[in-house]
Structure formats: structure tokens, C-alpha cells
ChimeraX commands (.cxc) that place a marker at each C-alpha (Angstrom):
marker #1 position -11.09,-17.76,-7.66 radius 0.5
marker #1 position -12.42,-14.31,-8.67 radius 0.5
marker #1 position -10.62,-12.31,-11.33 radius 0.5
marker #1 position -11.53,-9.12,-13.13 radius 0.5
marker #1 position -10.20,-7.95,-16.49 radius 0.5
marker #1 position -8.64,-4.49,-16.28 radius 0.5
marker #1 position -6.63,-4.25,-19.52 radius 0.5
marker #1 position -5.04,-6.18,-22.38 radius 0.5
marker #1 position -1.52,-6.82,-23.60 radius 0.5
marker #1 position -1.02,-8.22,-27.11 radius 0.5
marker #1 position -4.62,-9.45,-27.18 radius 0.5
marker #1 position -4.16,-11.18,-23.82 radius 0.5
marker #1 position -6.32,-10.20,-20.88 radius 0.5
marker #1 position -4.71,-8.51,-17.89 radius 0.5
marker #1 position -6.63,-9.71,-14.86 radius 0.5
marker #1 position -6.59,-8.75,-11.20 radius 0.5
marker #1 position -7.09,-11.41,-8.56 radius 0.5
marker #1 position -9.28,-10.27,-5.70 radius 0.5
marker #1 position -11.02,-11.65,-2.63 radius 0.5
marker #1 position -14.30,-10.40,-1.18 radius 0.5
marker #1 position -15.29,-11.51,2.33 radius 0.5
marker #1 position -17.87,-10.61,4.96 radius 0.5
marker #1 position -20.75,-8.16,4.80 radius 0.5
marker #1 position -21.42,-4.59,5.84 radius 0.5
marker #1 position -19.60,-1.42,4.91 radius 0.5
marker #1 position -16.98,-2.22,2.23 radius 0.5
marker #1 position -13.28,-1.72,2.97 radius 0.5
marker #1 position -10.68,-2.14,0.23 radius 0.5
marker #1 position -7.21,-3.12,1.47 radius 0.5
marker #1 position -4.37,-2.31,-0.95 radius 0.5
marker #1 position -1.04,-4.02,-0.34 radius 0.5
marker #1 position 2.47,-2.68,-0.62 radius 0.5
marker #1 position 5.59,-3.66,-2.57 radius 0.5
marker #1 position 6.53,-6.46,-3.15 radius 0.5
marker #1 position 3.71,-8.44,-1.54 radius 0.5
marker #1 position 0.10,-9.30,-2.33 radius 0.5
marker #1 position -3.32,-9.20,-0.74 radius 0.5
marker #1 position -2.06,-11.86,1.68 radius 0.5
marker #1 position -0.22,-9.08,3.50 radius 0.5
marker #1 position -3.49,-8.24,5.30 radius 0.5
marker #1 position -3.71,-11.59,7.08 radius 0.5
marker #1 position -3.79,-10.02,10.54 radius 0.5
marker #1 position -6.37,-7.37,9.65 radius 0.5
marker #1 position -9.01,-9.50,7.92 radius 0.5
marker #1 position -10.34,-11.39,10.97 radius 0.5
marker #1 position -10.77,-8.29,13.14 radius 0.5
marker #1 position -12.44,-6.32,10.36 radius 0.5
marker #1 position -14.82,-9.12,9.37 radius 0.5
marker #1 position -15.73,-9.92,12.98 radius 0.5
marker #1 position -16.41,-6.21,13.49 radius 0.5
marker #1 position -19.00,-6.29,10.72 radius 0.5
marker #1 position -17.17,-5.05,7.66 radius 0.5
marker #1 position -17.04,-6.38,4.11 radius 0.5
marker #1 position -13.35,-6.69,3.30 radius 0.5
marker #1 position -11.95,-6.69,-0.23 radius 0.5
marker #1 position -8.31,-7.35,-1.04 radius 0.5
marker #1 position -6.67,-7.56,-4.43 radius 0.5
marker #1 position -3.25,-8.19,-5.94 radius 0.5
marker #1 position -1.79,-5.24,-7.84 radius 0.5
marker #1 position -0.98,-6.00,-11.48 radius 0.5
marker #1 position 2.38,-7.77,-11.62 radius 0.5
marker #1 position 2.06,-9.17,-8.09 radius 0.5
marker #1 position 0.50,-12.13,-6.33 radius 0.5
marker #1 position -1.98,-14.04,-8.47 radius 0.5
marker #1 position -2.75,-11.15,-10.82 radius 0.5
marker #1 position -1.47,-10.98,-14.40 radius 0.5
marker #1 position 2.13,-9.96,-14.97 radius 0.5
marker #1 position 2.35,-7.60,-17.96 radius 0.5
marker #1 position 5.60,-5.86,-18.81 radius 0.5
marker #1 position 4.15,-2.36,-19.21 radius 0.5
marker #1 position 1.91,0.19,-17.50 radius 0.5
marker #1 position 3.42,0.30,-14.04 radius 0.5
marker #1 position 2.38,3.80,-13.06 radius 0.5
marker #1 position -0.10,5.33,-10.64 radius 0.5
marker #1 position -2.58,6.48,-13.25 radius 0.5
marker #1 position -2.89,2.85,-14.32 radius 0.5
marker #1 position -2.95,1.52,-10.75 radius 0.5
marker #1 position -5.77,3.94,-9.87 radius 0.5
marker #1 position -7.64,2.96,-13.04 radius 0.5
marker #1 position -7.33,-0.72,-12.10 radius 0.5
marker #1 position -8.73,0.06,-8.67 radius 0.5
marker #1 position -11.59,2.06,-10.18 radius 0.5
marker #1 position -12.42,-0.87,-12.48 radius 0.5
marker #1 position -12.66,-3.15,-9.44 radius 0.5
marker #1 position -14.83,-0.64,-7.54 radius 0.5
marker #1 position -17.16,-0.32,-10.54 radius 0.5
marker #1 position -17.29,-4.09,-11.07 radius 0.5
marker #1 position -18.35,-4.66,-7.45 radius 0.5
marker #1 position -20.67,-1.61,-7.55 radius 0.5
marker #1 position -19.26,-0.35,-4.27 radius 0.5
marker #1 position -20.87,2.58,-2.46 radius 0.5
marker #1 position -19.82,4.37,0.72 radius 0.5
marker #1 position -16.58,2.44,0.98 radius 0.5
marker #1 position -13.26,2.97,2.75 radius 0.5
marker #1 position -9.82,2.82,1.11 radius 0.5
marker #1 position -6.86,1.50,3.09 radius 0.5
marker #1 position -3.42,1.44,1.50 radius 0.5
marker #1 position -0.07,0.24,2.82 radius 0.5
marker #1 position 3.22,1.56,1.44 radius 0.5
marker #1 position 2.75,1.66,-2.36 radius 0.5
marker #1 position -0.94,1.18,-1.65 radius 0.5
marker #1 position -0.98,4.63,-0.08 radius 0.5
marker #1 position -0.19,5.93,-3.53 radius 0.5
marker #1 position -3.27,4.21,-4.96 radius 0.5
marker #1 position -5.37,5.82,-2.25 radius 0.5
marker #1 position -4.04,9.29,-3.06 radius 0.5
marker #1 position -4.20,8.98,-6.86 radius 0.5
marker #1 position -7.65,7.36,-6.78 radius 0.5
marker #1 position -9.08,10.18,-4.66 radius 0.5
marker #1 position -7.31,12.82,-6.74 radius 0.5
marker #1 position -8.61,11.34,-10.01 radius 0.5
marker #1 position -12.03,9.88,-9.22 radius 0.5
marker #1 position -13.04,12.01,-6.27 radius 0.5
marker #1 position -14.55,11.20,-2.90 radius 0.5
marker #1 position -18.26,10.99,-3.73 radius 0.5
marker #1 position -18.54,7.31,-2.75 radius 0.5
marker #1 position -15.52,7.14,-0.43 radius 0.5
marker #1 position -16.31,7.81,3.23 radius 0.5
marker #1 position -12.82,7.64,4.71 radius 0.5
marker #1 position -9.25,6.76,3.79 radius 0.5
marker #1 position -6.32,5.22,5.63 radius 0.5
marker #1 position -2.65,5.39,4.66 radius 0.5
marker #1 position -0.31,2.99,6.48 radius 0.5
marker #1 position 3.45,3.49,6.02 radius 0.5
marker #1 position 2.57,5.16,2.72 radius 0.5
marker #1 position 4.70,6.92,0.13 radius 0.5
marker #1 position 2.65,10.16,-0.21 radius 0.5
marker #1 position 3.01,13.07,-0.42 radius 0.5
marker #1 position 6.24,13.08,-2.48 radius 0.5
marker #1 position 9.36,11.09,-1.67 radius 0.5
marker #1 position 11.87,12.63,-4.08 radius 0.5
marker #1 position 13.88,15.68,-3.07 radius 0.5
marker #1 position 13.33,18.65,-5.38 radius 0.5
marker #1 position 13.69,22.42,-5.25 radius 0.5
marker #1 position 10.09,22.68,-4.09 radius 0.5
marker #1 position 10.28,19.49,-2.01 radius 0.5
marker #1 position 13.32,19.67,0.28 radius 0.5
marker #1 position 11.72,17.12,2.62 radius 0.5
marker #1 position 12.24,14.34,0.06 radius 0.5
marker #1 position 15.10,11.87,-0.33 radius 0.5
marker #1 position 17.78,11.99,-2.99 radius 0.5
marker #1 position 16.58,10.49,-6.27 radius 0.5
marker #1 position 19.83,8.53,-6.52 radius 0.5
marker #1 position 18.45,6.22,-3.82 radius 0.5
marker #1 position 15.81,4.91,-6.20 radius 0.5
marker #1 position 18.31,4.41,-9.01 radius 0.5
marker #1 position 20.50,2.39,-6.65 radius 0.5
marker #1 position 17.54,0.19,-5.75 radius 0.5
marker #1 position 16.68,-0.38,-9.42 radius 0.5
marker #1 position 20.26,-1.45,-10.12 radius 0.5
marker #1 position 20.18,-3.85,-7.18 radius 0.5
marker #1 position 16.91,-5.39,-8.35 radius 0.5
marker #1 position 18.27,-5.75,-11.88 radius 0.5
marker #1 position 21.53,-7.31,-10.71 radius 0.5
marker #1 position 20.06,-9.94,-8.37 radius 0.5
marker #1 position 16.35,-9.63,-7.78 radius 0.5
marker #1 position 15.94,-12.57,-5.35 radius 0.5
marker #1 position 18.85,-11.42,-3.21 radius 0.5
marker #1 position 17.66,-7.83,-3.11 radius 0.5
marker #1 position 14.11,-8.88,-2.21 radius 0.5
marker #1 position 15.35,-11.00,0.67 radius 0.5
marker #1 position 17.20,-8.02,2.11 radius 0.5
marker #1 position 14.16,-5.85,1.45 radius 0.5
marker #1 position 11.96,-8.25,3.43 radius 0.5
marker #1 position 14.44,-8.20,6.32 radius 0.5
marker #1 position 14.34,-4.40,6.38 radius 0.5
marker #1 position 10.56,-4.45,5.90 radius 0.5
marker #1 position 10.19,-6.01,9.35 radius 0.5
marker #1 position 13.40,-4.67,10.98 radius 0.5
marker #1 position 14.20,-8.33,11.40 radius 0.5
marker #1 position 17.55,-7.75,13.10 radius 0.5
marker #1 position 15.76,-5.93,15.94 radius 0.5
marker #1 position 12.40,-7.70,16.14 radius 0.5
marker #1 position 13.34,-11.31,15.34 radius 0.5
marker #1 position 11.80,-13.66,17.88 radius 0.5
marker #1 position 9.81,-10.84,19.46 radius 0.5
marker #1 position 7.34,-9.48,16.93 radius 0.5
marker #1 position 8.28,-11.37,13.78 radius 0.5
marker #1 position 9.73,-14.79,12.94 radius 0.5
marker #1 position 12.10,-15.94,10.24 radius 0.5
marker #1 position 9.21,-17.89,8.77 radius 0.5
marker #1 position 7.25,-14.67,8.25 radius 0.5
marker #1 position 10.19,-13.13,6.40 radius 0.5
marker #1 position 10.59,-16.31,4.35 radius 0.5
marker #1 position 6.90,-16.32,3.46 radius 0.5
marker #1 position 7.07,-12.67,2.40 radius 0.5
marker #1 position 10.12,-13.41,0.28 radius 0.5
marker #1 position 8.34,-16.29,-1.46 radius 0.5
marker #1 position 5.47,-13.98,-2.38 radius 0.5
marker #1 position 7.78,-11.20,-3.50 radius 0.5
marker #1 position 10.09,-13.38,-5.60 radius 0.5
marker #1 position 7.04,-14.76,-7.39 radius 0.5
marker #1 position 6.10,-11.29,-8.61 radius 0.5
marker #1 position 6.90,-10.12,-12.11 radius 0.5
marker #1 position 10.56,-9.14,-12.55 radius 0.5
marker #1 position 9.28,-6.22,-14.66 radius 0.5
marker #1 position 7.02,-5.08,-11.84 radius 0.5
marker #1 position 9.80,-5.46,-9.28 radius 0.5
marker #1 position 11.98,-3.07,-11.25 radius 0.5
marker #1 position 9.47,-0.65,-12.75 radius 0.5
marker #1 position 7.49,-0.10,-9.57 radius 0.5
marker #1 position 10.58,1.37,-7.91 radius 0.5
marker #1 position 10.42,4.47,-10.09 radius 0.5
marker #1 position 6.78,4.99,-9.10 radius 0.5
marker #1 position 7.85,5.58,-5.51 radius 0.5
marker #1 position 8.95,9.02,-6.65 radius 0.5
marker #1 position 5.46,10.00,-7.84 radius 0.5
marker #1 position 4.33,13.45,-6.75 radius 0.5
marker #1 position 0.94,13.08,-5.01 radius 0.5
marker #1 position 0.67,16.63,-3.70 radius 0.5
marker #1 position -2.03,17.68,-6.16 radius 0.5
marker #1 position -3.97,14.52,-5.36 radius 0.5
marker #1 position -3.97,14.96,-1.61 radius 0.5
marker #1 position -4.90,18.63,-2.00 radius 0.5
marker #1 position -8.27,17.41,-3.32 radius 0.5
marker #1 position -9.00,15.11,-0.37 radius 0.5
marker #1 position -12.02,16.32,1.58 radius 0.5
marker #1 position -12.78,13.22,3.67 radius 0.5
marker #1 position -11.30,12.07,6.99 radius 0.5
marker #1 position -7.89,10.45,6.65 radius 0.5
marker #1 position -5.99,8.30,9.14 radius 0.5
marker #1 position -2.23,7.93,8.78 radius 0.5
marker #1 position -0.49,5.12,10.68 radius 0.5
marker #1 position 3.28,4.72,10.59 radius 0.5
marker #1 position 6.11,3.33,12.65 radius 0.5
marker #1 position 8.79,5.67,13.94 radius 0.5
marker #1 position 11.45,3.11,12.92 radius 0.5
marker #1 position 10.36,2.66,9.30 radius 0.5
marker #1 position 13.48,1.92,7.24 radius 0.5
marker #1 position 11.73,1.58,3.88 radius 0.5
marker #1 position 9.72,4.82,3.86 radius 0.5
marker #1 position 11.18,7.17,6.46 radius 0.5
marker #1 position 8.53,8.82,8.62 radius 0.5
marker #1 position 9.91,12.33,8.22 radius 0.5
marker #1 position 9.71,12.08,4.42 radius 0.5
marker #1 position 6.18,10.72,4.30 radius 0.5
marker #1 position 3.47,10.23,6.92 radius 0.5
marker #1 position 4.69,12.91,9.27 radius 0.5
marker #1 position 4.04,15.52,6.57 radius 0.5
marker #1 position 0.45,14.56,5.74 radius 0.5
marker #1 position -1.45,16.21,8.64 radius 0.5
marker #1 position -0.16,19.57,7.41 radius 0.5
marker #1 position -1.36,18.88,3.87 radius 0.5
marker #1 position -4.74,17.23,4.48 radius 0.5
marker #1 position -7.40,19.17,6.38 radius 0.5
marker #1 position -9.00,16.32,8.34 radius 0.5
marker #1 position -6.03,14.05,8.98 radius 0.5
marker #1 position -4.93,12.19,12.09 radius 0.5
marker #1 position -1.47,10.65,12.52 radius 0.5
marker #1 position -0.98,7.61,14.76 radius 0.5
marker #1 position 2.67,6.82,15.49 radius 0.5
marker #1 position 3.68,3.25,16.32 radius 0.5
marker #1 position 6.65,3.22,18.68 radius 0.5
marker #1 position 9.54,1.12,17.37 radius 0.5
marker #1 position 7.35,0.18,14.42 radius 0.5
marker #1 position 9.02,-0.95,11.18 radius 0.5
marker #1 position 7.57,-0.64,7.70 radius 0.5
marker #1 position 5.59,-3.85,8.10 radius 0.5
marker #1 position 3.57,-2.73,11.13 radius 0.5
marker #1 position 0.44,-4.44,9.81 radius 0.5
marker #1 position 2.12,-7.67,10.96 radius 0.5
marker #1 position 4.53,-6.74,13.73 radius 0.5
marker #1 position 2.18,-4.32,15.50 radius 0.5
marker #1 position -1.12,-5.71,14.25 radius 0.5
marker #1 position -2.98,-5.13,17.52 radius 0.5
marker #1 position -2.06,-1.43,17.62 radius 0.5
marker #1 position -2.78,-0.99,13.92 radius 0.5
marker #1 position -6.13,-2.77,14.16 radius 0.5
marker #1 position -7.18,-0.77,17.21 radius 0.5
marker #1 position -6.37,2.51,15.48 radius 0.5
marker #1 position -8.09,1.35,12.30 radius 0.5
marker #1 position -11.28,0.20,14.01 radius 0.5
marker #1 position -11.45,3.31,16.19 radius 0.5
marker #1 position -11.19,5.47,13.08 radius 0.5
marker #1 position -13.75,3.43,11.14 radius 0.5
marker #1 position -16.21,3.64,14.00 radius 0.5
marker #1 position -15.83,7.36,14.63 radius 0.5
marker #1 position -18.27,9.87,13.19 radius 0.5
marker #1 position -15.53,12.15,11.80 radius 0.5
marker link #1:1,2 radius 0.2
marker link #1:2,3 radius 0.2
marker link #1:3,4 radius 0.2
marker link #1:4,5 radius 0.2
marker link #1:5,6 radius 0.2
marker link #1:6,7 radius 0.2
marker link #1:7,8 radius 0.2
marker link #1:8,9 radius 0.2
marker link #1:9,10 radius 0.2
marker link #1:10,11 radius 0.2
marker link #1:11,12 radius 0.2
marker link #1:12,13 radius 0.2
marker link #1:13,14 radius 0.2
marker link #1:14,15 radius 0.2
marker link #1:15,16 radius 0.2
marker link #1:16,17 radius 0.2
marker link #1:17,18 radius 0.2
marker link #1:18,19 radius 0.2
marker link #1:19,20 radius 0.2
marker link #1:20,21 radius 0.2
marker link #1:21,22 radius 0.2
marker link #1:22,23 radius 0.2
marker link #1:23,24 radius 0.2
marker link #1:24,25 radius 0.2
marker link #1:25,26 radius 0.2
marker link #1:26,27 radius 0.2
marker link #1:27,28 radius 0.2
marker link #1:28,29 radius 0.2
marker link #1:29,30 radius 0.2
marker link #1:30,31 radius 0.2
marker link #1:31,32 radius 0.2
marker link #1:32,33 radius 0.2
marker link #1:33,34 radius 0.2
marker link #1:34,35 radius 0.2
marker link #1:35,36 radius 0.2
marker link #1:36,37 radius 0.2
marker link #1:37,38 radius 0.2
marker link #1:38,39 radius 0.2
marker link #1:39,40 radius 0.2
marker link #1:40,41 radius 0.2
marker link #1:41,42 radius 0.2
marker link #1:42,43 radius 0.2
marker link #1:43,44 radius 0.2
marker link #1:44,45 radius 0.2
marker link #1:45,46 radius 0.2
marker link #1:46,47 radius 0.2
marker link #1:47,48 radius 0.2
marker link #1:48,49 radius 0.2
marker link #1:49,50 radius 0.2
marker link #1:50,51 radius 0.2
marker link #1:51,52 radius 0.2
marker link #1:52,53 radius 0.2
marker link #1:53,54 radius 0.2
marker link #1:54,55 radius 0.2
marker link #1:55,56 radius 0.2
marker link #1:56,57 radius 0.2
marker link #1:57,58 radius 0.2
marker link #1:58,59 radius 0.2
marker link #1:59,60 radius 0.2
marker link #1:60,61 radius 0.2
marker link #1:61,62 radius 0.2
marker link #1:62,63 radius 0.2
marker link #1:63,64 radius 0.2
marker link #1:64,65 radius 0.2
marker link #1:65,66 radius 0.2
marker link #1:66,67 radius 0.2
marker link #1:67,68 radius 0.2
marker link #1:68,69 radius 0.2
marker link #1:69,70 radius 0.2
marker link #1:70,71 radius 0.2
marker link #1:71,72 radius 0.2
marker link #1:72,73 radius 0.2
marker link #1:73,74 radius 0.2
marker link #1:74,75 radius 0.2
marker link #1:75,76 radius 0.2
marker link #1:76,77 radius 0.2
marker link #1:77,78 radius 0.2
marker link #1:78,79 radius 0.2
marker link #1:79,80 radius 0.2
marker link #1:80,81 radius 0.2
marker link #1:81,82 radius 0.2
marker link #1:82,83 radius 0.2
marker link #1:83,84 radius 0.2
marker link #1:84,85 radius 0.2
marker link #1:85,86 radius 0.2
marker link #1:86,87 radius 0.2
marker link #1:87,88 radius 0.2
marker link #1:88,89 radius 0.2
marker link #1:89,90 radius 0.2
marker link #1:90,91 radius 0.2
marker link #1:91,92 radius 0.2
marker link #1:92,93 radius 0.2
marker link #1:93,94 radius 0.2
marker link #1:94,95 radius 0.2
marker link #1:95,96 radius 0.2
marker link #1:96,97 radius 0.2
marker link #1:97,98 radius 0.2
marker link #1:98,99 radius 0.2
marker link #1:99,100 radius 0.2
marker link #1:100,101 radius 0.2
marker link #1:101,102 radius 0.2
marker link #1:102,103 radius 0.2
marker link #1:103,104 radius 0.2
marker link #1:104,105 radius 0.2
marker link #1:105,106 radius 0.2
marker link #1:106,107 radius 0.2
marker link #1:107,108 radius 0.2
marker link #1:108,109 radius 0.2
marker link #1:109,110 radius 0.2
marker link #1:110,111 radius 0.2
marker link #1:111,112 radius 0.2
marker link #1:112,113 radius 0.2
marker link #1:113,114 radius 0.2
marker link #1:114,115 radius 0.2
marker link #1:115,116 radius 0.2
marker link #1:116,117 radius 0.2
marker link #1:117,118 radius 0.2
marker link #1:118,119 radius 0.2
marker link #1:119,120 radius 0.2
marker link #1:120,121 radius 0.2
marker link #1:121,122 radius 0.2
marker link #1:122,123 radius 0.2
marker link #1:123,124 radius 0.2
marker link #1:124,125 radius 0.2
marker link #1:125,126 radius 0.2
marker link #1:126,127 radius 0.2
marker link #1:127,128 radius 0.2
marker link #1:128,129 radius 0.2
marker link #1:129,130 radius 0.2
marker link #1:130,131 radius 0.2
marker link #1:131,132 radius 0.2
marker link #1:132,133 radius 0.2
marker link #1:133,134 radius 0.2
marker link #1:134,135 radius 0.2
marker link #1:135,136 radius 0.2
marker link #1:136,137 radius 0.2
marker link #1:137,138 radius 0.2
marker link #1:138,139 radius 0.2
marker link #1:139,140 radius 0.2
marker link #1:140,141 radius 0.2
marker link #1:141,142 radius 0.2
marker link #1:142,143 radius 0.2
marker link #1:143,144 radius 0.2
marker link #1:144,145 radius 0.2
marker link #1:145,146 radius 0.2
marker link #1:146,147 radius 0.2
marker link #1:147,148 radius 0.2
marker link #1:148,149 radius 0.2
marker link #1:149,150 radius 0.2
marker link #1:150,151 radius 0.2
marker link #1:151,152 radius 0.2
marker link #1:152,153 radius 0.2
marker link #1:153,154 radius 0.2
marker link #1:154,155 radius 0.2
marker link #1:155,156 radius 0.2
marker link #1:156,157 radius 0.2
marker link #1:157,158 radius 0.2
marker link #1:158,159 radius 0.2
marker link #1:159,160 radius 0.2
marker link #1:160,161 radius 0.2
marker link #1:161,162 radius 0.2
marker link #1:162,163 radius 0.2
marker link #1:163,164 radius 0.2
marker link #1:164,165 radius 0.2
marker link #1:165,166 radius 0.2
marker link #1:166,167 radius 0.2
marker link #1:167,168 radius 0.2
marker link #1:168,169 radius 0.2
marker link #1:169,170 radius 0.2
marker link #1:170,171 radius 0.2
marker link #1:171,172 radius 0.2
marker link #1:172,173 radius 0.2
marker link #1:173,174 radius 0.2
marker link #1:174,175 radius 0.2
marker link #1:175,176 radius 0.2
marker link #1:176,177 radius 0.2
marker link #1:177,178 radius 0.2
marker link #1:178,179 radius 0.2
marker link #1:179,180 radius 0.2
marker link #1:180,181 radius 0.2
marker link #1:181,182 radius 0.2
marker link #1:182,183 radius 0.2
marker link #1:183,184 radius 0.2
marker link #1:184,185 radius 0.2
marker link #1:185,186 radius 0.2
marker link #1:186,187 radius 0.2
marker link #1:187,188 radius 0.2
marker link #1:188,189 radius 0.2
marker link #1:189,190 radius 0.2
marker link #1:190,191 radius 0.2
marker link #1:191,192 radius 0.2
marker link #1:192,193 radius 0.2
marker link #1:193,194 radius 0.2
marker link #1:194,195 radius 0.2
marker link #1:195,196 radius 0.2
marker link #1:196,197 radius 0.2
marker link #1:197,198 radius 0.2
marker link #1:198,199 radius 0.2
marker link #1:199,200 radius 0.2
marker link #1:200,201 radius 0.2
marker link #1:201,202 radius 0.2
marker link #1:202,203 radius 0.2
marker link #1:203,204 radius 0.2
marker link #1:204,205 radius 0.2
marker link #1:205,206 radius 0.2
marker link #1:206,207 radius 0.2
marker link #1:207,208 radius 0.2
marker link #1:208,209 radius 0.2
marker link #1:209,210 radius 0.2
marker link #1:210,211 radius 0.2
marker link #1:211,212 radius 0.2
marker link #1:212,213 radius 0.2
marker link #1:213,214 radius 0.2
marker link #1:214,215 radius 0.2
marker link #1:215,216 radius 0.2
marker link #1:216,217 radius 0.2
marker link #1:217,218 radius 0.2
marker link #1:218,219 radius 0.2
marker link #1:219,220 radius 0.2
marker link #1:220,221 radius 0.2
marker link #1:221,222 radius 0.2
marker link #1:222,223 radius 0.2
marker link #1:223,224 radius 0.2
marker link #1:224,225 radius 0.2
marker link #1:225,226 radius 0.2
marker link #1:226,227 radius 0.2
marker link #1:227,228 radius 0.2
marker link #1:228,229 radius 0.2
marker link #1:229,230 radius 0.2
marker link #1:230,231 radius 0.2
marker link #1:231,232 radius 0.2
marker link #1:232,233 radius 0.2
marker link #1:233,234 radius 0.2
marker link #1:234,235 radius 0.2
marker link #1:235,236 radius 0.2
marker link #1:236,237 radius 0.2
marker link #1:237,238 radius 0.2
marker link #1:238,239 radius 0.2
marker link #1:239,240 radius 0.2
marker link #1:240,241 radius 0.2
marker link #1:241,242 radius 0.2
marker link #1:242,243 radius 0.2
marker link #1:243,244 radius 0.2
marker link #1:244,245 radius 0.2
marker link #1:245,246 radius 0.2
marker link #1:246,247 radius 0.2
marker link #1:247,248 radius 0.2
marker link #1:248,249 radius 0.2
marker link #1:249,250 radius 0.2
marker link #1:250,251 radius 0.2
marker link #1:251,252 radius 0.2
marker link #1:252,253 radius 0.2
marker link #1:253,254 radius 0.2
marker link #1:254,255 radius 0.2
marker link #1:255,256 radius 0.2
marker link #1:256,257 radius 0.2
marker link #1:257,258 radius 0.2
marker link #1:258,259 radius 0.2
marker link #1:259,260 radius 0.2
marker link #1:260,261 radius 0.2
marker link #1:261,262 radius 0.2
marker link #1:262,263 radius 0.2
marker link #1:263,264 radius 0.2
marker link #1:264,265 radius 0.2
marker link #1:265,266 radius 0.2
marker link #1:266,267 radius 0.2
marker link #1:267,268 radius 0.2
marker link #1:268,269 radius 0.2
marker link #1:269,270 radius 0.2
marker link #1:270,271 radius 0.2
marker link #1:271,272 radius 0.2
marker link #1:272,273 radius 0.2
marker link #1:273,274 radius 0.2
marker link #1:274,275 radius 0.2
marker link #1:275,276 radius 0.2
marker link #1:276,277 radius 0.2
marker link #1:277,278 radius 0.2
marker link #1:278,279 radius 0.2
view
């Protein structure tokens, strides 16, 4: 299994687990909280069959990557991504981020630029800025994040199970677009993540990405469900076309946060159309 060293903690290597499949133009898929690269199960076949090289990785603290207790912030996440890009010597690649992964996309482009990045995709992402502030009235009350941190601290497995249910809008889509087994599988991945990551990543959801996205000068596709309970559309994706010059928003009707699974066909169609377009 391929790993890459990105950091150290007390003289112990911090490694990221990644997978690299197919050939052609490289596409990096960045998962959301609290899952792993396995979250892209329904996208990999279509992308590989369509002639793309697809790279997934587990964010530090999640999946099969190392689980340090520090450095859960977007500067570090972007640095980890940059280390992977450099290790694989990627050129003319595409970044695709879901949920928290949308933050990596924004911070990576804001920090390392777009010279070798052709396009970017944000799916149910947290940019531009989720926390309500005097200059950001479109955000949500910061107390929401503190409540989540307390819930994770009090009973992490129980909170993550409820999170997974809300991730897929299970009460509405059960037996139609998602099964209990899918929720159970997601819970097993999430509960195996670092307890430190599960708590400390919550505060990163309030990161201000506005300066990052102001630097984006490549085409961007935003895909989000209009029934997203985790990252409300009006606080996130709906705002991006006004802030990014070349940005297209695709709305998924009745789509939950986890549209990459529940509405995979619609997501994949939008993704492949965007990848194949000249703009």
C-alpha cells in the first residue's frame, strides 16, 4: 500500500495513505469529514473508464493515514496535499474536494497557485466562510460549531452515527437512494478516525477562505444538493459564483450532503461534462 511522509510527531513519521489508479489527466479526489478516500467509490469507475488518472488519499487523522494529535488546520492540510502533488510530480491536474475537501481545494489554490492546476471542483464544500461575522452575515452562528465539538467530546461514536444519518438524509432517502448498510459502512470508517481529528477538525469548518478564492483564476465547478443538512447551500456553494469569476453551480434537487453516493449519476455527469469542456 502506498504511503508518503508529510510530517513528524515526536520523531515518528506522519504518513498519508493514497491510491493512484488509471492513466491520463490526473484528478485528485479529496474526501470530506469524517470519511476517507473510500468515499469516492461511485466516482472512480466512471472517471477511470473515461480515461483519467484518479488519485485519492486519506487526510491526516482519517482512514489509513497517520493519526497525530496536532496540526489540524488548513495550512497543514494544503501543505500535505502539496507534498503529495510534488511526490507524484503531477502536472496539469484537477482538484476535486467534497465538504472539508473543498477547503483543501481553496487553500491549496490560494497558497500554491494555479500554474499546474487546470480546473477545480467543489462538492458540498465549506468555502467561502461558514461562520457569521460582521463582514460575513451569510454565515452561521459560531455557537453551532461549539455545540458539535461538545457532542463529539461527550460521545464520539454516537455523534458520528447521527452525523452519518444526516450526511445522507437517511430518514428521507432510506431504501430509495441509500441503504442502512451504506450508513453503517460510513460510520465504521468515521469511528475509526482519530478522536483528536474528529474534534479538532470541527473548528476548521469556520476557516475564512475568501482571500483564497479571490486568487482563483481557473474554471471552477460547484455541485451541491438543495437539501444539504451538514453544510447549508445558502451559506456555502450558492455564494461561490458571485466570488469566483469563472464558476458554475450545479444544484442537485433533493440532494443531501453525501450526493457523491446518493446522486452519483448526476454528480458524475456534471463532473465529466465539466472535465471535458474547454472552459
